[in-house]
ZADO-1210 file (C-alpha; in nm, 4 decimals, padded with zeros to 6 digits):
<atoms>
<atom x="-00.5654" y="04.2332" z="01.4185" code="MET" pos="1"/>
<atom x="-00.7880" y="04.0224" z="01.2565" code="PRO" pos="2"/>
<atom x="-00.8162" y="03.5771" z="01.2755" code="LYS" pos="3"/>
<atom x="-00.8041" y="03.4312" z="00.9081" code="LYS" pos="4"/>
<atom x="-01.1370" y="03.2395" z="00.8224" code="GLN" pos="5"/>
<atom x="-01.0554" y="02.9145" z="00.7956" code="SER" pos="6"/>
<atom x="-01.0692" y="02.6878" z="00.4845" code="GLN" pos="7"/>
<atom x="-01.3602" y="02.4881" z="00.3753" code="ARG" pos="8"/>
<atom x="-01.1485" y="02.1540" z="00.4314" code="ASP" pos="9"/>
<atom x="-01.2405" y="02.0284" z="00.7639" code="GLY" pos="10"/>
<atom x="-01.0692" y="02.2865" z="00.9287" code="GLN" pos="11"/>
<atom x="-01.2364" y="02.5400" z="01.0223" code="ARG" pos="12"/>
<atom x="-01.3002" y="02.8010" z="01.3076" code="SER" pos="13"/>
<atom x="-01.4303" y="02.5562" z="01.6628" code="VAL" pos="14"/>
<atom x="-01.7678" y="02.8852" z="01.6122" code="SER" pos="15"/>
<atom x="-01.8768" y="02.6938" z="01.3693" code="ASN" pos="16"/>
<atom x="-02.1978" y="02.5300" z="01.4946" code="PRO" pos="17"/>
<atom x="-02.2192" y="02.2813" z="01.2655" code="PHE" pos="18"/>
<atom x="-01.8468" y="02.1413" z="01.3438" code="ASN" pos="19"/>
<atom x="-02.0362" y="02.1254" z="01.7211" code="LYS" pos="20"/>
<atom x="-02.2772" y="01.9159" z="01.7158" code="SER" pos="21"/>
<atom x="-02.3960" y="01.8037" z="01.3027" code="ALA" pos="22"/>
<atom x="-02.0254" y="01.7135" z="01.2165" code="ARG" pos="23"/>
<atom x="-01.9990" y="01.5475" z="01.5768" code="LEU" pos="24"/>
<atom x="-02.3049" y="01.3366" z="01.5192" code="LYS" pos="25"/>
<atom x="-02.2109" y="01.2354" z="01.1509" code="LEU" pos="26"/>
<atom x="-01.9018" y="01.1192" z="01.2459" code="GLY" pos="27"/>
<atom x="-01.9824" y="00.9103" z="01.5583" code="ARG" pos="28"/>
<atom x="-02.2231" y="00.7393" z="01.2235" code="ALA" pos="29"/>
<atom x="-01.9268" y="00.6637" z="01.0560" code="GLN" pos="30"/>
<atom x="-01.8231" y="00.5383" z="01.3195" code="HIS" pos="31"/>
<atom x="-02.1057" y="00.2934" z="01.3578" code="HIS" pos="32"/>
<atom x="-02.0624" y="00.2458" z="00.9900" code="ILE" pos="33"/>
<atom x="-01.7006" y="00.0934" z="00.9897" code="ALA" pos="34"/>
<atom x="-01.7013" y="-00.1293" z="01.3314" code="GLU" pos="35"/>
<atom x="-02.0302" y="-00.3064" z="01.1870" code="LEU" pos="36"/>
<atom x="-01.8254" y="-00.3331" z="00.8847" code="ASN" pos="37"/>
<atom x="-01.5829" y="-00.4820" z="00.9965" code="ALA" pos="38"/>
<atom x="-01.7560" y="-00.7653" z="01.2713" code="LYS" pos="39"/>
<atom x="-01.9286" y="-00.8644" z="00.9167" code="ILE" pos="40"/>
<atom x="-01.6164" y="-00.9192" z="00.7572" code="ILE" pos="41"/>
<atom x="-01.3870" y="-01.0708" z="01.0615" code="SER" pos="42"/>
<atom x="-01.7452" y="-01.2743" z="01.1010" code="PHE" pos="43"/>
<atom x="-01.6867" y="-01.3960" z="00.7384" code="ARG" pos="44"/>
<atom x="-01.2977" y="-01.4472" z="00.8033" code="ASP" pos="45"/>
<atom x="-01.2956" y="-01.5983" z="01.1431" code="ASN" pos="46"/>
<atom x="-01.5958" y="-01.8925" z="01.0291" code="HIS" pos="47"/>
<atom x="-01.6093" y="-01.9981" z="00.6674" code="LYS" pos="48"/>
<atom x="-01.8924" y="-02.1699" z="00.5524" code="LEU" pos="49"/>
<atom x="-01.9350" y="-02.5895" z="00.5274" code="GLU" pos="50"/>
<atom x="-02.0523" y="-02.7496" z="00.2509" code="ALA" pos="51"/>
<atom x="-02.3181" y="-03.0078" z="00.3360" code="VAL" pos="52"/>
<atom x="-02.5046" y="-03.2066" z="00.0550" code="THR" pos="53"/>
<atom x="-02.8178" y="-03.4640" z="00.2168" code="HIS" pos="54"/>
<atom x="-02.9198" y="-03.7810" z="00.0794" code="GLU" pos="55"/>
<atom x="-03.2964" y="-03.7659" z="00.0648" code="ASP" pos="56"/>
<atom x="-03.3861" y="-04.1554" z="00.0193" code="GLY" pos="57"/>
<atom x="-03.7833" y="-04.1368" z="00.0241" code="GLY" pos="58"/>
<atom x="-03.7834" y="-03.8979" z="-00.2382" code="VAL" pos="59"/>
<atom x="-03.4204" y="-03.9881" z="-00.4434" code="GLY" pos="60"/>
<atom x="-03.2386" y="-03.6679" z="-00.4698" code="TYR" pos="61"/>
<atom x="-02.9944" y="-03.5086" z="-00.2974" code="LYS" pos="62"/>
<atom x="-03.0296" y="-03.1971" z="-00.0981" code="ILE" pos="63"/>
<atom x="-02.6992" y="-02.9453" z="-00.0553" code="HIS" pos="64"/>
<atom x="-02.7079" y="-02.6466" z="00.1815" code="LYS" pos="65"/>
<atom x="-02.3941" y="-02.4003" z="00.2543" code="VAL" pos="66"/>
<atom x="-02.3355" y="-02.3900" z="00.6896" code="ARG" pos="67"/>
<atom x="-02.2263" y="-02.1279" z="00.8520" code="LEU" pos="68"/>
<atom x="-02.0446" y="-02.3436" z="01.1647" code="PRO" pos="69"/>
<atom x="-02.1328" y="-02.0426" z="01.4490" code="LYS" pos="70"/>
<atom x="-02.4899" y="-01.8057" z="01.4508" code="PRO" pos="71"/>
<atom x="-02.4386" y="-01.5283" z="01.2946" code="LEU" pos="72"/>
<atom x="-02.4431" y="-01.2594" z="01.6044" code="PRO" pos="73"/>
<atom x="-02.7457" y="-01.0477" z="01.4191" code="LEU" pos="74"/>
<atom x="-02.8866" y="-00.8506" z="01.7146" code="ASP" pos="75"/>
<atom x="-02.5757" y="-00.6751" z="01.8108" code="GLU" pos="76"/>
<atom x="-02.5294" y="-00.5886" z="01.3986" code="PHE" pos="77"/>
<atom x="-02.9621" y="-00.4744" z="01.4708" code="SER" pos="78"/>
<atom x="-02.8214" y="-00.2220" z="01.8184" code="LEU" pos="79"/>
<atom x="-02.4952" y="-00.0889" z="01.5448" code="ILE" pos="80"/>
<atom x="-02.7558" y="-00.0328" z="01.2337" code="VAL" pos="81"/>
<atom x="-02.9513" y="00.1331" z="01.4841" code="GLY" pos="82"/>
<atom x="-02.7258" y="00.3836" z="01.5969" code="ASP" pos="83"/>
<atom x="-02.6080" y="00.4667" z="01.3236" code="ALA" pos="84"/>
<atom x="-02.8554" y="00.5651" z="01.1975" code="LEU" pos="85"/>
<atom x="-02.9625" y="00.7589" z="01.5466" code="THR" pos="86"/>
<atom x="-02.6622" y="00.9901" z="01.4776" code="ASN" pos="87"/>
<atom x="-02.7034" y="01.0168" z="01.0479" code="ILE" pos="88"/>
<atom x="-03.1098" y="01.1482" z="01.1609" code="ARG" pos="89"/>
<atom x="-02.9865" y="01.3535" z="01.4235" code="ALA" pos="90"/>
<atom x="-02.7814" y="01.5233" z="01.1996" code="ALA" pos="91"/>
<atom x="-03.0101" y="01.6765" z="01.0303" code="LEU" pos="92"/>
<atom x="-03.2096" y="01.7773" z="01.3024" code="ASP" pos="93"/>
<atom x="-02.9135" y="01.9196" z="01.4799" code="HIS" pos="94"/>
<atom x="-02.8441" y="02.1815" z="01.1603" code="THR" pos="95"/>
<atom x="-03.1146" y="02.2932" z="01.1747" code="VAL" pos="96"/>
<atom x="-03.1385" y="02.3871" z="01.5567" code="TRP" pos="97"/>
<atom x="-02.7931" y="02.5706" z="01.5281" code="ALA" pos="98"/>
<atom x="-02.8908" y="02.7913" z="01.2138" code="ILE" pos="99"/>
<atom x="-03.2320" y="02.9094" z="01.4839" code="ALA" pos="100"/>
<atom x="-02.9698" y="02.9889" z="01.7449" code="THR" pos="101"/>
<atom x="-02.7955" y="03.1981" z="01.5064" code="LEU" pos="102"/>
<atom x="-03.0820" y="03.3503" z="01.3777" code="ASN" pos="103"/>
<atom x="-03.1696" y="03.4846" z="01.7755" code="GLY" pos="104"/>
<atom x="-03.4627" y="03.2424" z="01.8201" code="ALA" pos="105"/>
<atom x="-03.5039" y="03.0173" z="02.0981" code="VAL" pos="106"/>
<atom x="-03.5438" y="02.7148" z="01.9373" code="PRO" pos="107"/>
<atom x="-03.8520" y="02.4692" z="02.0184" code="ARG" pos="108"/>
<atom x="-03.8233" y="02.1353" z="01.8712" code="PHE" pos="109"/>
<atom x="-04.1234" y="02.1829" z="01.6227" code="ARG" pos="110"/>
<atom x="-04.0018" y="02.5123" z="01.5142" code="THR" pos="111"/>
<atom x="-03.6396" y="02.4114" z="01.4109" code="CYS" pos="112"/>
<atom x="-03.6500" y="02.0176" z="01.3202" code="SER" pos="113"/>
<atom x="-03.5474" y="01.9241" z="00.9839" code="PHE" pos="114"/>
<atom x="-03.8788" y="01.8524" z="00.8553" code="PRO" pos="115"/>
<atom x="-04.0411" y="01.5142" z="00.6267" code="PHE" pos="116"/>
<atom x="-04.3558" y="01.4630" z="00.5218" code="GLY" pos="117"/>
<atom x="-04.5465" y="01.2063" z="00.4115" code="LYS" pos="118"/>
<atom x="-04.6539" y="01.3893" z="00.0957" code="ASN" pos="119"/>
<atom x="-04.5662" y="01.7253" z="-00.1044" code="ALA" pos="120"/>
<atom x="-04.8183" y="01.8775" z="00.0427" code="ASP" pos="121"/>
<atom x="-04.7146" y="01.7215" z="00.4277" code="SER" pos="122"/>
<atom x="-04.3755" y="01.8508" z="00.4182" code="PHE" pos="123"/>
<atom x="-04.4297" y="02.1661" z="00.2395" code="ALA" pos="124"/>
<atom x="-04.6296" y="02.2576" z="00.5631" code="ASN" pos="125"/>
<atom x="-04.3292" y="02.1076" z="00.7604" code="ALA" pos="126"/>
<atom x="-04.1352" y="02.3080" z="00.5860" code="VAL" pos="127"/>
<atom x="-04.3144" y="02.6421" z="00.6495" code="ASN" pos="128"/>
<atom x="-04.3678" y="02.4957" z="01.0417" code="GLY" pos="129"/>
<atom x="-03.9970" y="02.5758" z="01.1065" code="CYS" pos="130"/>
<atom x="-04.0530" y="02.9204" z="01.2439" code="ILE" pos="131"/>
<atom x="-03.7293" y="02.9597" z="01.4684" code="ALA" pos="132"/>
<atom x="-03.5648" y="02.9967" z="01.0965" code="VAL" pos="133"/>
<atom x="-03.5052" y="03.2634" z="00.8399" code="PRO" pos="134"/>
<atom x="-03.7732" y="03.2613" z="00.5767" code="GLN" pos="135"/>
<atom x="-03.4924" y="03.1617" z="00.3189" code="GLU" pos="136"/>
<atom x="-03.3337" y="02.8890" z="00.4871" code="ILE" pos="137"/>
<atom x="-03.6546" y="02.7390" z="00.4557" code="ARG" pos="138"/>
<atom x="-03.7051" y="02.7591" z="00.1191" code="ALA" pos="139"/>
<atom x="-03.3393" y="02.5901" z="00.1049" code="ARG" pos="140"/>
<atom x="-03.5584" y="02.3023" z="00.2854" code="LEU" pos="141"/>
<atom x="-03.7941" y="02.3301" z="00.0743" code="GLY" pos="142"/>
<atom x="-03.5483" y="02.2279" z="-00.1880" code="THR" pos="143"/>
<atom x="-03.4804" y="01.9000" z="-00.0147" code="PHE" pos="144"/>
<atom x="-03.7654" y="01.7012" z="-00.0893" code="LYS" pos="145"/>
<atom x="-03.7830" y="01.4489" z="00.2353" code="ALA" pos="146"/>
<atom x="-04.1271" y="01.2823" z="00.1553" code="TYR" pos="147"/>
<atom x="-04.2545" y="00.9446" z="-00.0160" code="ASP" pos="148"/>
<atom x="-04.1981" y="00.9743" z="-00.3442" code="GLY" pos="149"/>
<atom x="-03.9723" y="01.2759" z="-00.3308" code="GLY" pos="150"/>
<atom x="-03.6292" y="01.2817" z="-00.2094" code="ASN" pos="151"/>
<atom x="-03.6290" y="00.8976" z="-00.1418" code="THR" pos="152"/>
<atom x="-03.3192" y="00.8584" z="00.0449" code="VAL" pos="153"/>
<atom x="-03.3783" y="01.0959" z="00.2895" code="LEU" pos="154"/>
<atom x="-03.7385" y="00.9443" z="00.3740" code="TRP" pos="155"/>
<atom x="-03.6003" y="00.5868" z="00.3878" code="HIS" pos="156"/>
<atom x="-03.3547" y="00.7627" z="00.6288" code="ILE" pos="157"/>
<atom x="-03.6203" y="00.9009" z="00.8919" code="ASN" pos="158"/>
<atom x="-03.9076" y="00.5771" z="00.8286" code="GLU" pos="159"/>
<atom x="-03.6592" y="00.3524" z="00.9238" code="MET" pos="160"/>
<atom x="-03.5257" y="00.6170" z="01.1969" code="CYS" pos="161"/>
<atom x="-03.7931" y="00.5966" z="01.3563" code="ASN" pos="162"/>
<atom x="-03.9002" y="00.2280" z="01.3018" code="ARG" pos="163"/>
<atom x="-03.5593" y="00.1134" z="01.5545" code="ASP" pos="164"/>
<atom x="-03.7678" y="00.3598" z="01.8367" code="LYS" pos="165"/>
<atom x="-04.0100" y="00.0232" z="01.8548" code="HIS" pos="166"/>
<atom x="-03.8256" y="-00.2312" z="01.6644" code="THR" pos="167"/>
<atom x="-03.5439" y="-00.3046" z="01.6031" code="LEU" pos="168"/>
<atom x="-03.4228" y="-00.2997" z="01.2649" code="LEU" pos="169"/>
<atom x="-03.3864" y="-00.7560" z="01.1228" code="SER" pos="170"/>
<atom x="-03.0370" y="-00.7570" z="00.9333" code="PRO" pos="171"/>
<atom x="-03.0175" y="-01.1134" z="00.7541" code="VAL" pos="172"/>
<atom x="-02.7986" y="-01.3471" z="00.5573" code="PHE" pos="173"/>
<atom x="-02.8301" y="-01.3354" z="00.2534" code="THR" pos="174"/>
<atom x="-02.6401" y="-01.5442" z="-00.0314" code="GLY" pos="175"/>
<atom x="-02.4646" y="-01.3570" z="-00.3382" code="ARG" pos="176"/>
<atom x="-02.3416" y="-01.5789" z="-00.5470" code="GLU" pos="177"/>
<atom x="-02.4955" y="-01.9279" z="-00.6706" code="THR" pos="178"/>
<atom x="-02.3418" y="-02.2545" z="-00.6888" code="ALA" pos="179"/>
<atom x="-02.2522" y="-02.4816" z="-01.0261" code="ASP" pos="180"/>
<atom x="-02.3992" y="-02.8274" z="-01.0286" code="PHE" pos="181"/>
<atom x="-02.2499" y="-03.0543" z="-01.2482" code="VAL" pos="182"/>
<atom x="-02.4889" y="-03.3488" z="-01.3481" code="ALA" pos="183"/>
<atom x="-02.4776" y="-03.5601" z="-01.6795" code="GLY" pos="184"/>
<atom x="-02.2581" y="-03.3642" z="-01.8282" code="GLY" pos="185"/>
<atom x="-02.5091" y="-03.0664" z="-01.8071" code="SER" pos="186"/>
<atom x="-02.4641" y="-02.7097" z="-01.6030" code="TRP" pos="187"/>
<atom x="-02.7572" y="-02.6519" z="-01.3610" code="PHE" pos="188"/>
<atom x="-02.7701" y="-02.3037" z="-01.1859" code="ARG" pos="189"/>
<atom x="-02.9447" y="-02.2314" z="-00.9243" code="GLN" pos="190"/>
<atom x="-03.0009" y="-01.9391" z="-00.7110" code="PRO" pos="191"/>
<atom x="-02.9926" y="-01.9643" z="-00.3289" code="GLU" pos="192"/>
<atom x="-03.3764" y="-01.9965" z="-00.1657" code="THR" pos="193"/>
<atom x="-03.2632" y="-01.7817" z="00.1067" code="GLY" pos="194"/>
<atom x="-03.1330" y="-01.7654" z="00.4945" code="TRP" pos="195"/>
<atom x="-03.3118" y="-02.0125" z="00.7254" code="ARG" pos="196"/>
<atom x="-03.1618" y="-01.8309" z="01.0573" code="GLU" pos="197"/>
<atom x="-03.2988" y="-02.0856" z="01.3289" code="ALA" pos="198"/>
<atom x="-03.0374" y="-02.3338" z="01.1776" code="GLU" pos="199"/>
<atom x="-02.7832" y="-02.1077" z="01.0048" code="ASP" pos="200"/>
<atom x="-02.8196" y="-02.2615" z="00.6939" code="TYR" pos="201"/>
<atom x="-02.8898" y="-02.2008" z="00.2601" code="ILE" pos="202"/>
<atom x="-03.0481" y="-02.4593" z="00.0810" code="GLU" pos="203"/>
<atom x="-02.9828" y="-02.4561" z="-00.3228" code="LEU" pos="204"/>
<atom x="-03.0501" y="-02.7147" z="-00.4815" code="GLU" pos="205"/>
<atom x="-03.2085" y="-03.0570" z="-00.5300" code="ILE" pos="206"/>
<atom x="-03.0872" y="-03.2812" z="-00.7736" code="VAL" pos="207"/>
<atom x="-03.1701" y="-03.6484" z="-00.8092" code="ARG" pos="208"/>
<atom x="-02.9018" y="-03.8871" z="-00.7122" code="THR" pos="209"/>
<atom x="-02.9090" y="-04.1213" z="-00.9668" code="GLU" pos="210"/>
<atom x="-02.8034" y="-03.8577" z="-01.2304" code="LEU" pos="211"/>
<atom x="-02.4244" y="-03.8244" z="-00.9865" code="HIS" pos="212"/>
<atom x="-02.4491" y="-03.5114" z="-00.9412" code="ALA" pos="213"/>
<atom x="-02.1352" y="-03.3077" z="-00.7761" code="THR" pos="214"/>
<atom x="-02.1634" y="-02.9761" z="-00.7061" code="CYS" pos="215"/>
<atom x="-01.9449" y="-02.6734" z="-00.7399" code="ASP" pos="216"/>
<atom x="-01.9788" y="-02.4413" z="-00.4188" code="ILE" pos="217"/>
<atom x="-01.8499" y="-02.0555" z="-00.4561" code="THR" pos="218"/>
<atom x="-02.0650" y="-01.8734" z="-00.2790" code="PHE" pos="219"/>
<atom x="-02.0526" y="-01.5950" z="-00.0108" code="SER" pos="220"/>
<atom x="-02.2571" y="-01.3910" z="00.1863" code="LEU" pos="221"/>
<atom x="-02.3482" y="-01.0579" z="00.3014" code="ASP" pos="222"/>
<atom x="-02.5709" y="-00.8767" z="00.5819" code="VAL" pos="223"/>
<atom x="-02.8469" y="-00.6846" z="00.3981" code="THR" pos="224"/>
<atom x="-03.1713" y="-00.5416" z="00.5052" code="PHE" pos="225"/>
<atom x="-03.5060" y="-00.7342" z="00.6160" code="HIS" pos="226"/>
<atom x="-03.7272" y="-00.4737" z="00.7324" code="ASP" pos="227"/>
<atom x="-03.8650" y="-00.2605" z="00.5875" code="PRO" pos="228"/>
<atom x="-03.9704" y="-00.3753" z="00.2236" code="PRO" pos="229"/>
<atom x="-03.8022" y="-00.0959" z="00.0360" code="PRO" pos="230"/>
<atom x="-03.4476" y="-00.2019" z="00.1967" code="MET" pos="231"/>
<atom x="-03.5244" y="-00.5664" z="00.1578" code="ARG" pos="232"/>
<atom x="-03.2259" y="-00.7188" z="00.0266" code="GLY" pos="233"/>
<atom x="-03.0193" y="-00.4247" z="-00.0117" code="GLN" pos="234"/>
<atom x="-02.6649" y="-00.5068" z="00.1930" code="CYS" pos="235"/>
<atom x="-02.6866" y="-00.2996" z="00.4295" code="VAL" pos="236"/>
<atom x="-02.3560" y="-00.1198" z="00.4883" code="VAL" pos="237"/>
<atom x="-02.3447" y="00.0502" z="00.1306" code="PRO" pos="238"/>
<atom x="-02.7129" y="00.1249" z="00.2708" code="VAL" pos="239"/>
<atom x="-02.5942" y="00.3195" z="00.6238" code="LEU" pos="240"/>
<atom x="-02.2748" y="00.4716" z="00.3857" code="ALA" pos="241"/>
<atom x="-02.5022" y="00.6299" z="00.1688" code="GLN" pos="242"/>
<atom x="-02.7462" y="00.7753" z="00.4192" code="PHE" pos="243"/>
<atom x="-02.4741" y="00.9582" z="00.6257" code="ALA" pos="244"/>
<atom x="-02.3608" y="01.0995" z="00.2780" code="GLU" pos="245"/>
<atom x="-02.6660" y="01.2420" z="00.2143" code="ALA" pos="246"/>
<atom x="-02.7601" y="01.3965" z="00.5200" code="ALA" pos="247"/>
<atom x="-02.3950" y="01.5479" z="00.4980" code="LEU" pos="248"/>
<atom x="-02.5252" y="01.7028" z="00.1834" code="CYS" pos="249"/>
<atom x="-02.7783" y="01.8400" z="00.3330" code="VAL" pos="250"/>
<atom x="-02.5724" y="02.0127" z="00.5771" code="VAL" pos="251"/>
<atom x="-02.3416" y="02.1537" z="00.4001" code="CYS" pos="252"/>
<atom x="-02.6109" y="02.3040" z="00.1902" code="ALA" pos="253"/>
<atom x="-02.7383" y="02.4347" z="00.4891" code="LEU" pos="254"/>
<atom x="-02.4010" y="02.5203" z="00.5830" code="GLU" pos="255"/>
<atom x="-02.3414" y="02.7611" z="00.2040" code="ILE" pos="256"/>
<atom x="-02.6423" y="02.9520" z="00.2696" code="GLU" pos="257"/>
<atom x="-02.6674" y="03.0005" z="00.6669" code="THR" pos="258"/>
<atom x="-02.2881" y="03.1949" z="00.5741" code="ARG" pos="259"/>
<atom x="-02.4508" y="03.3568" z="00.3517" code="ARG" pos="260"/>
<atom x="-02.7182" y="03.5000" z="00.6377" code="LEU" pos="261"/>
<atom x="-02.5116" y="03.5008" z="00.8687" code="PHE" pos="262"/>
<atom x="-02.1092" y="03.6078" z="00.7082" code="PRO" pos="263"/>
<atom x="-01.9947" y="03.7633" z="01.0680" code="GLY" pos="264"/>
<atom x="-02.0574" y="03.4005" z="01.2586" code="MET" pos="265"/>
<atom x="-01.7832" y="03.1975" z="01.0770" code="PHE" pos="266"/>
<atom x="-01.4822" y="03.4456" z="01.1260" code="THR" pos="267"/>
</atoms>
């Protein structure tokens, strides 16, 4: 009696090569993203910001700061970010490798890696080099435009993963709101000037003490990327979630085409 084909809601047959490899990698990436998000929330909840005002007698100003009572574990966060990126990036290669195996090829890294390029021409060359997969799959790979100026999300996945192989990505604490200053009946609103990691504080504003200024601080912080420049200032967790979603879309699109080419392998 023939087996019933599983539905496309995650209850596929265990013989599905994409479930054995690419989706395992993406699942691990999601685990790291959730872990990082939980650690950030826990740190914020358990280490409340302190508002500090310093008199600057030499100039006659008040310096308003927001300070963390404990240093942020940025090194630990960097490692988790790297783990998530590595698994997201690997899921793309694992997908092409699985297709090459179904195609009966002897997989070699250069002939069945997910293609990336610095520009459209180098990307096209990388696609053409995927000779371990059928021509139809190469054509589908070409639609992803994983190069600078093409699909920027896929491009950044590769660039940031490569960067993490050589140096830690550097998340930083940055402000997401501003503080309100009341001085002489007027409201002053000044953006934060940046987190000073060595001292764990943000300097918000300097106002003259003779104005009897008061400061109503309602300030929230988040963890953002410091490098590379295109990612600078973007919140870490949403970026990683976007990367994981983009990789999943690639896996699903290639699986659809592979099912069409090799229907007998998905029963």
